[in-house]
C-alpha positions as CSV (number, residue, x, y, z in Angstrom):
1,M,0.0,-0.3,-0.2
2,S,1.2,3.5,-0.8
3,A,1.0,5.7,2.2
4,S,-1.0,8.2,-0.2
5,K,-4.0,6.0,-1.4
6,F,-5.8,3.5,0.8
7,R,-6.4,-0.1,0.0
8,P,-7.8,-0.6,3.5
9,R,-8.0,-5.1,3.9
10,V,-5.0,-5.7,1.0
11,A,-2.0,-4.0,2.1
12,A,-3.1,-3.9,5.7
13,A,-2.9,-7.4,6.4
14,I,0.8,-8.2,6.7
15,L,2.5,-5.2,4.4
16,L,1.6,-2.1,7.2
17,S,2.5,-4.5,10.2
18,A,6.7,-3.4,10.2
19,V,6.0,0.0,10.4
20,F,4.2,-0.1,13.7
21,A,5.0,-0.6,17.2
22,A,2.3,-1.5,19.5
23,S,1.0,0.2,22.4
24,A,-1.1,-2.1,23.5
25,A,-1.0,-5.8,24.3
26,V,-2.4,-7.8,21.3
27,P,-5.7,-9.5,22.3
28,A,-6.5,-13.1,22.8
29,G,-7.8,-14.7,19.7
30,D,-8.0,-14.5,15.9
31,P,-7.8,-10.8,14.2
32,F,-11.2,-12.0,13.3
33,D,-12.4,-12.3,16.7
34,L,-15.3,-9.8,17.6
35,E,-16.7,-8.4,20.9
36,W,-20.2,-8.6,21.0
37,R,-22.3,-5.7,22.7
38,E,-26.0,-5.2,22.8
39,R,-26.6,-1.2,23.1
40,A,-30.6,-1.8,22.7
41,P,-32.7,-4.8,22.8
42,G,-32.4,-6.5,19.5
43,G,-29.2,-4.2,18.3
44,W,-26.1,-5.6,18.5
45,A,-22.5,-4.6,17.6
46,G,-19.5,-6.6,16.9
47,V,-16.2,-4.6,17.7
48,R,-13.0,-5.4,17.6
49,P,-11.2,-2.9,20.4
50,M,-8.1,-2.7,19.1
51,S,-8.8,-1.4,15.7
52,W,-5.3,-1.2,14.1
53,R,-4.6,-5.0,14.5
54,Q,-4.0,-6.7,11.5
55,P,-5.7,-7.0,9.2
56,V,-8.1,-4.0,9.6
57,V,-11.7,-5.4,10.4
58,G,-14.6,-3.4,10.4
59,T,-17.3,-3.1,13.2
60,T,-20.5,-4.8,12.2
61,V,-24.1,-3.9,13.6
62,V,-27.1,-6.3,13.8
63,V,-30.9,-5.4,14.0
64,I,-33.4,-7.9,15.1
65,G,-37.2,-7.0,14.3
66,K,-40.6,-9.1,14.6
67,S,-39.5,-10.2,10.8
68,G,-36.3,-10.2,9.9
69,V,-32.8,-8.9,10.8
70,L,-30.7,-6.1,9.4
71,V,-26.9,-6.2,9.1
72,F,-25.1,-2.9,8.8
73,D,-21.3,-3.5,7.5
74,P,-21.9,-7.5,7.6
75,A,-18.3,-8.7,6.9
76,G,-14.8,-7.6,4.7
77,F,-13.9,-11.1,5.1
78,A,-15.3,-14.8,4.2
79,T,-14.6,-15.8,8.1
80,Q,-16.3,-12.5,9.3
81,G,-19.0,-13.5,7.0
82,E,-19.1,-17.0,8.5
83,R,-18.9,-15.7,12.0
84,L,-21.3,-13.2,11.9
85,M,-24.1,-16.0,10.5
86,Q,-23.1,-18.1,13.5
87,K,-23.6,-15.1,15.9
88,V,-27.1,-14.2,14.3
89,A,-28.3,-17.7,14.6
90,E,-27.5,-17.4,18.6
91,L,-29.6,-14.3,18.6
92,T,-32.4,-15.1,16.7
93,D,-34.3,-17.8,14.6
94,L,-35.1,-15.1,11.7
95,P,-33.4,-15.1,8.7
96,I,-31.0,-11.9,7.7
97,T,-33.5,-9.9,5.1
98,H,-30.9,-6.9,4.6
99,L,-27.5,-6.6,4.3
100,A,-26.5,-2.8,4.2
101,V,-23.0,-1.8,3.3
102,S,-21.4,1.5,4.2
103,H,-18.9,2.3,1.6
104,W,-16.6,0.6,-1.4
105,H,-13.4,-0.1,1.1
106,D,-12.5,-3.8,1.0
107,D,-12.8,-4.4,4.7
108,H,-16.9,-3.3,4.7
109,H,-18.5,-5.9,2.1
110,L,-15.5,-8.7,0.6
111,G,-17.0,-11.4,2.8
112,V,-20.7,-10.4,2.4
113,Y,-21.0,-13.3,-0.4
114,K,-20.7,-16.1,2.0
115,V,-24.0,-14.4,3.8
116,L,-26.1,-14.0,0.4
117,E,-25.1,-18.0,0.4
118,K,-27.2,-19.0,3.1
119,F,-29.8,-16.3,2.9
120,P,-30.0,-15.8,-1.1
121,K,-33.4,-13.4,-0.4
122,A,-31.4,-11.0,1.8
123,E,-31.3,-7.3,0.1
124,L,-28.2,-6.3,-0.4
125,I,-28.4,-2.2,-0.2
126,A,-25.6,0.3,-0.4
127,Q,-25.6,3.7,-1.6
128,E,-25.6,4.6,-5.2
129,F,-22.2,5.9,-5.6
130,T,-21.1,2.5,-3.3
131,A,-22.5,0.2,-6.0
132,R,-21.4,1.9,-8.9
133,A,-17.6,1.9,-7.3
134,V,-18.0,-1.9,-6.1
135,A,-18.5,-3.1,-9.8
136,S,-15.7,-0.4,-11.2
137,P,-11.9,-0.1,-11.5
138,L,-12.0,1.6,-8.7
139,M,-12.2,-1.7,-6.7
140,G,-8.6,-2.4,-8.1
141,D,-7.0,-5.9,-7.4
142,I,-9.0,-8.0,-4.2
143,D,-6.7,-10.7,-4.0
144,G,-4.0,-9.0,-1.9
145,P,-0.1,-9.0,-1.8
146,S,1.6,-11.2,-4.2
147,D,3.5,-14.4,-2.4
148,D,6.8,-12.9,-3.0
149,E,5.6,-9.5,-1.0
150,L,4.4,-11.7,2.0
151,K,7.4,-13.6,2.0
152,A,9.7,-10.6,2.2
153,Q,7.8,-9.2,4.8
154,R,7.8,-12.3,6.9
155,E,11.8,-12.4,6.8
156,T,11.8,-9.1,8.1
157,M,9.2,-9.6,10.8
158,Q,11.1,-12.8,11.5
159,E,14.5,-11.3,11.6
160,A,13.6,-8.0,13.6
161,L,11.9,-10.4,16.6
162,E,15.4,-12.2,16.6
163,T,17.8,-9.5,16.5
164,G,15.4,-7.1,18.6
165,R,15.9,-4.5,16.0
166,R,13.5,-3.3,13.1
167,A,15.2,-2.6,9.9
168,D,15.9,1.2,10.4
169,G,18.0,-0.1,13.8
170,T,15.2,1.0,16.3
171,T,14.7,-1.3,19.0
172,L,11.5,-3.4,19.4
173,S,9.5,-2.8,22.7
174,D,8.2,-5.8,24.1
175,S,4.3,-4.8,22.9
176,A,5.9,-4.4,19.5
177,R,7.2,-8.3,19.9
178,D,3.8,-9.4,21.0
179,Y,2.9,-7.6,17.5
180,Y,5.0,-8.9,15.5
181,A,4.4,-12.7,16.6
182,D,0.4,-12.0,16.2
183,V,0.9,-10.8,12.7
184,L,3.4,-14.3,11.9
185,K,1.1,-16.6,14.0
186,Y,-2.0,-15.5,12.0
187,G,-0.3,-14.6,8.8
188,D,-1.1,-17.7,6.6
189,F,-4.4,-17.7,8.0
190,V,-5.4,-14.1,7.2
191,V,-3.8,-15.1,3.5
192,S,-5.8,-17.4,2.9
193,D,-8.9,-15.7,4.0
194,M,-7.7,-12.9,1.7
195,R,-7.7,-15.1,-1.3
196,R,-11.4,-15.9,-0.5
197,A,-12.6,-12.5,-1.2
198,K,-14.9,-11.7,-3.8
199,V,-17.1,-8.6,-4.7
200,S,-20.7,-8.5,-4.5
201,I,-23.0,-6.3,-6.4
202,P,-26.0,-4.5,-4.4
203,A,-29.3,-5.4,-5.4
204,S,-30.9,-2.0,-4.4
205,T,-29.2,1.5,-3.8
206,V,-29.8,4.6,-1.9
207,R,-29.7,7.9,-2.8
208,D,-30.4,9.9,0.2
209,R,-32.7,8.1,2.9
210,R,-34.2,4.4,2.9
211,V,-36.6,2.9,6.0
212,V,-36.4,-0.4,6.8
213,D,-39.0,-1.8,8.0
214,L,-38.3,-5.0,10.0
215,G,-41.3,-5.4,11.6
216,G,-42.3,-3.9,14.5
217,R,-38.9,-1.8,14.0
218,Q,-38.1,0.7,11.7
219,V,-34.2,1.7,10.6
220,E,-32.9,4.4,8.4
221,L,-30.1,4.2,6.0
222,R,-28.6,7.5,5.2
223,H,-26.6,9.6,3.2
224,I,-25.8,13.4,3.7
225,A,-22.9,14.5,1.3
226,P,-19.1,13.1,0.1
227,G,-17.1,12.5,3.5
228,N,-14.7,9.5,4.2
229,T,-16.1,8.3,0.4
230,K,-18.5,10.2,-1.9
231,G,-21.1,7.3,-0.8
232,D,-21.1,7.0,2.7
233,L,-24.1,5.5,4.0
234,F,-24.9,5.3,7.6
235,L,-27.3,3.3,10.0
236,W,-29.8,5.5,12.2
237,I,-32.0,3.9,14.6
238,P,-34.0,6.8,15.8
239,E,-36.0,5.1,18.6
240,E,-32.9,4.1,20.4
241,R,-31.0,6.9,19.0
242,I,-27.9,4.7,17.6
243,L,-25.9,5.4,14.9
244,A,-23.7,3.2,13.0
245,S,-21.6,5.7,11.1
246,G,-18.9,3.6,9.0
247,D,-16.0,5.1,8.3
248,I,-17.0,8.6,8.6
249,V,-16.0,8.2,12.1
250,V,-13.1,5.7,13.0
251,R,-11.0,5.4,16.2
252,P,-8.4,6.0,17.3
253,T,-7.4,8.0,14.2
254,P,-9.4,8.6,10.9
255,Y,-8.9,7.3,7.8
256,G,-7.8,10.4,5.4
257,F,-7.5,8.3,2.1
258,G,-9.0,9.9,-1.1
259,S,-11.7,11.8,1.2
260,H,-13.6,14.9,0.9
261,P,-12.8,16.7,3.9
262,R,-14.8,20.4,2.7
263,T,-18.1,18.2,3.2
264,W,-17.0,15.7,5.7
265,A,-17.2,18.5,8.4
266,G,-20.7,19.3,7.6
267,V,-21.6,15.8,7.7
268,L,-20.1,15.0,11.1
269,R,-21.9,18.3,12.4
270,D,-25.0,16.7,10.7
271,L,-24.5,13.4,12.5
272,K,-24.2,15.8,15.8
273,A,-27.3,17.3,15.2
274,L,-29.3,13.8,15.1
275,G,-28.3,13.6,18.8
276,P,-27.3,10.0,19.1
277,R,-26.9,8.3,22.4
278,V,-24.7,5.6,21.3
279,I,-22.3,6.2,18.6
280,V,-20.7,2.7,16.7
281,P,-17.6,4.0,14.8
282,G,-16.7,1.9,11.2
283,H,-13.5,0.8,13.6
284,G,-13.1,1.6,17.0
285,E,-14.7,1.6,20.3
286,I,-18.2,2.9,20.7
287,L,-18.9,6.2,21.7
288,A,-21.2,7.4,24.4
289,D,-21.2,11.3,23.3
290,T,-20.5,13.6,20.4
291,G,-16.9,14.8,21.6
292,Y,-14.9,13.2,18.9
293,L,-17.6,14.1,16.5
294,D,-16.6,17.8,17.2
295,L,-12.9,16.9,17.2
296,L,-13.1,15.3,13.5
297,A,-15.2,18.4,12.2
298,E,-12.7,20.9,13.5
299,T,-10.2,19.2,12.1
300,M,-11.3,18.8,8.9
301,D,-11.9,22.6,9.2
302,L,-8.2,22.8,9.8
303,V,-7.2,20.8,6.5
304,V,-9.5,23.0,4.4
305,K,-8.3,26.1,6.0
306,Q,-4.6,25.5,5.4
307,V,-4.6,23.4,2.0
308,D,-6.9,25.9,-0.2
309,P,-5.2,29.1,0.2
310,R,-1.4,27.2,-0.2
311,V,-3.0,25.8,-3.5
312,A,-4.4,29.3,-4.7
313,E,-0.8,30.5,-4.0
314,G,0.6,27.5,-6.2
315,K,2.3,25.6,-3.6
316,S,3.1,21.7,-4.4
317,L,1.7,19.1,-2.4
318,D,5.2,18.4,-0.5
319,E,5.2,22.2,-0.1
320,I,1.8,22.1,1.8
321,R,2.7,19.0,3.6
322,A,5.9,20.6,4.9
323,A,3.9,24.1,5.9
324,F,1.2,22.3,7.8
325,D,0.4,23.1,11.6
326,W,-1.0,19.8,13.0
327,T,-0.4,21.4,16.6
328,P,-4.3,22.2,17.2
329,V,-5.7,19.0,17.0
330,E,-2.7,16.2,17.0
331,A,-2.0,15.6,20.8
332,R,-5.9,15.4,21.0
333,F,-6.0,12.2,18.4
334,T,-2.4,10.9,19.8
335,G,-2.4,11.5,23.5
336,G,1.1,11.5,23.3
337,D,1.1,8.0,22.6
338,A,4.0,6.5,19.9
339,M,1.3,3.8,18.1
340,R,-1.4,6.8,17.4
341,A,0.9,9.3,16.2
342,R,2.1,6.7,13.6
343,L,-1.4,6.1,12.5
344,F,-2.1,9.5,12.7
345,D,0.8,10.2,10.3
346,L,0.2,7.3,8.0
347,W,-3.5,7.0,8.0
348,F,-4.7,10.8,8.2
349,K,-2.2,13.5,8.0
350,T,-0.3,12.0,4.9
351,P,-3.3,11.1,2.6
352,I,-5.7,13.6,4.1
353,V,-3.7,16.5,2.8
354,E,-3.0,14.9,-0.4
355,A,-7.1,14.3,-0.8
356,E,-7.8,18.1,-0.2
357,Y,-4.9,19.2,-2.4
358,N,-7.0,16.5,-5.0
359,E,-9.9,18.5,-4.5
360,A,-8.5,22.1,-4.4
361,T,-6.3,21.8,-8.0
362,G,-9.6,20.0,-9.5
363,K,-8.4,16.6,-9.8
364,G,-10.7,15.0,-7.1
365,N,-10.7,11.5,-5.6
366,E,-12.6,8.5,-6.0
367,S,-12.5,8.1,-9.7
368,L,-14.5,5.3,-11.1
369,D,-12.1,4.9,-13.9
370,A,-8.8,3.7,-12.1
371,P,-7.9,1.6,-8.9
372,E,-7.2,3.9,-5.9
373,G,-3.4,3.8,-5.4
């Protein structure tokens, strides 16, 4: 994966691991294990709290009505889809009737086909742009890293574990050792799952809003404007005031690859105006207030404020990156933590400046004619 564009699932699984030094203990269980939490009767979220563990795995939300079940962001991996069905079977005898995908990035839909195999009558729903994107060259190669790339990465990590140092000479911390060992332990399992990836084309699309009746329970699928992607769809359960945001909201650091900062800020403020009691991000821990939405909106405004005037002055992308002042927001994302600082730089600072540069220069982002990256 290049640092400037996001192939969320493909490159994240192995190739990013060598640049990270984990600052927290790796959880027990394999990387596809989710922690399931009930946030309202019949409303469940499957979360992986350590969102940066590899591979990147999205949060899944299950809403159970009297006649059917809706699943939001069902599965980015085949294994995730298989385990989702096991979980739903534990919760209810009702069938999965609706599957909604928040956006086109790999880690939110390449395992949906496993659910459709068991529930072929389930309606697969996405926003209009997302439906076009998954069927376009924008998706690129879904097979993941080549065997040669994987072999080289494994050797690099194994050498780091044996010597106690990374390729750049820096020392591995104990938590980094655990992290590398985790990647090596599950690497073959993860790669074999990546090789099972398939694109599923949505059967139905949403432009702005759709109400889904699950029998005595209504949920809303909404799109406001471009944010993380042009086709961001979020789930709103009005009775319980539960918001599942997809990657409009990601913790502990947002993803800025090929995104749209100018309108993203407004989307975040509109989400806050809904008055959510619970916010389920696309990745990371569940939120119980809107403070993080405020921080994200402020950050998007900061990006536009610093990039656009410099584009107007004829500055290059490298010059704009060098002059950018992240002081007003960076510490509030990283908390002084080295791991979060690396993530904030790689997954947000570097790509979001390029994304806004593309917007300001008229190049734009997310062309359906070519892969991102």
